[in-house]
FILUM-27791 format. One record per residue (C-alpha): residue in three letters; z, y, x. Coordinates in steps of 0.1 Angstrom, whole numbers, plus 5000, padded with zeros to 4 digits. Layout:
AlaZYX...
END
This chain:
Unk503951875185Unk502951755151Unk505851535138Unk509151165138Unk510050755134Unk508750425144Unk506850235134Unk505248845025Unk504248545028Unk501548355009Unk501048024996Unk498147814981Unk496847934947Unk495347694923Unk495147924894Unk494248284886Unk494248244848Unk497548434846Unk497648744867Unk501548694870Unk502948404888Unk505348214865Unk508248214890Unk510148524897Unk510948564934Unk513648764952Unk513049134949Unk510749284974Unk511849624990Unk508649784974Unk509349624941Unk510449844911Unk512349774880Unk510849524856Unk511349784827Unk508149914810Unk506150154829Unk503450414818Unk500050504833Unk501750824846Unk504350644866Unk503750664904Unk502350354918Unk504450144941Unk503050054975Unk502149704964Unk500549834931Unk498450094951Unk497349844975Unk496249604949Unk494449874930Unk492549974961Unk491549634969Unk490049594934Unk488249924939Unk486849804971Unk485349494955Unk488149224953Unk487649074919Unk490548824915Unk494048764926Unk493548494951Unk491148694972Unk493848964974Unk496548704982Unk494348605012Unk493748975022Unk497449055020Unk498748745039Unk500348825072Unk497148715090Unk494748895066Unk492949205076Unk495149435055Unk498149215056Unk498449285093Unk499549635081Unk501249555049Unk501749185038Unk502749095003Unk503648754990Unk501548574964Unk504048604935Unk504448984941Unk500749034944Unk500248874908Unk503249054894Unk501549394907Unk498249294890Unk500049234857Unk501749574860Unk498449734867Unk496849564837Unk499849654814Unk499350014824Unk495650024818Unk494550084854Unk492749754856Unk491049534830Unk490249174827Unk486349134828Unk485948754826Unk486648434844Unk485148224872Unk485747864883Unk488347824910Unk490347534925Unk492147414895Unk492247654866Unk489747944862Unk490348274880Unk490648594860Unk488248864871Unk489449224873Unk487949564875Unk489349904879Unk489350144849Unk488550514851Unk492250584847Unk492850344874Unk490450544898Unk492350864890Unk495750704898Unk494250544929Unk493050864944Unk496351044937Unk498250764953Unk495950714983Unk495951094992Unk499751134990Unk501351125024Unk504450925033Unk507551115026Unk509650965055Unk508950885091Unk510050535085Unk507250485059Unk504350595082Unk504050245096Unk503450095062Unk502650355036Unk500350595056Unk498550315077Unk497650115047Unk496350425029Unk494450535059Unk492750195060Unk491950195023Unk490650545024Unk488150425050Unk486950125028Unk486650354997Unk484850645013Unk487850885008Unk488651175031Unk490751015056Unk491051345076Unk492451515045Unk495051235044Unk495951275081Unk496351655077Unk498551605046Unk500651375065Unk501051605095Unk502251885072Unk504551655052Unk506351545083Unk506251865104Unk509652005093Unk511351665100Unk509751635134Unk510652005143Unk514251935133Unk514351625155Unk512751805185Unk515252095182Unk518151895192Unk519051665222Unk519651305212Unk523351225211Unk523250855207Unk520950565205Unk519850625170Unk518950985177Unk517050865208Unk515150605188Unk514250875162Unk513151115188Unk510850865207Unk509550745173Unk508751095163Unk506851155195Unk504850835191Unk503850915155Unk502951275165Unk500551135191Unk499050895167Unk498451145140Unk496951395166Unk494551135177Unk493651045142Unk493051415134Unk490351425160Unk488351135148
END
């Protein structure tokens, strides 16, 4: 057996001139403190996803908003609201991981074009190849990294192997004892399901 645990919204955008939306929404579970960050700080999940999308060819915020909507291709794995998408892009810009390269016409104001920097590429690779630390994060963190690694030509098998090793002790501990309640049963069944998924991915 390998490892254990189970498995925003968007709105119309009429401007990309600012990478940050002017209104501050309720905090997202992934969102970090608004204090100043440095390039060496770990990327949040939303920052990593946005950085990966820029590296894969998305050039402005609105295209990422659509991609991360609940019905978007990546949004079906991890959806992010429009305000939080723009907030993440601002944070990436402040940290020197992306840069503004110009503007293009959009509906309303011009859209700011973005490109990943060499520092951003290094941060992206470190983030994308880091496995989820908890079973509960496999459904979001691991799956979105697996998808982005495929788009970016990164080694998905290496990510799968790292994820298996990261969760092996947790899964072994869950498997070593009989479930005593509904929560234990949920964790046990979730662990088994994740183990099967990772085993299947490791053979692809």
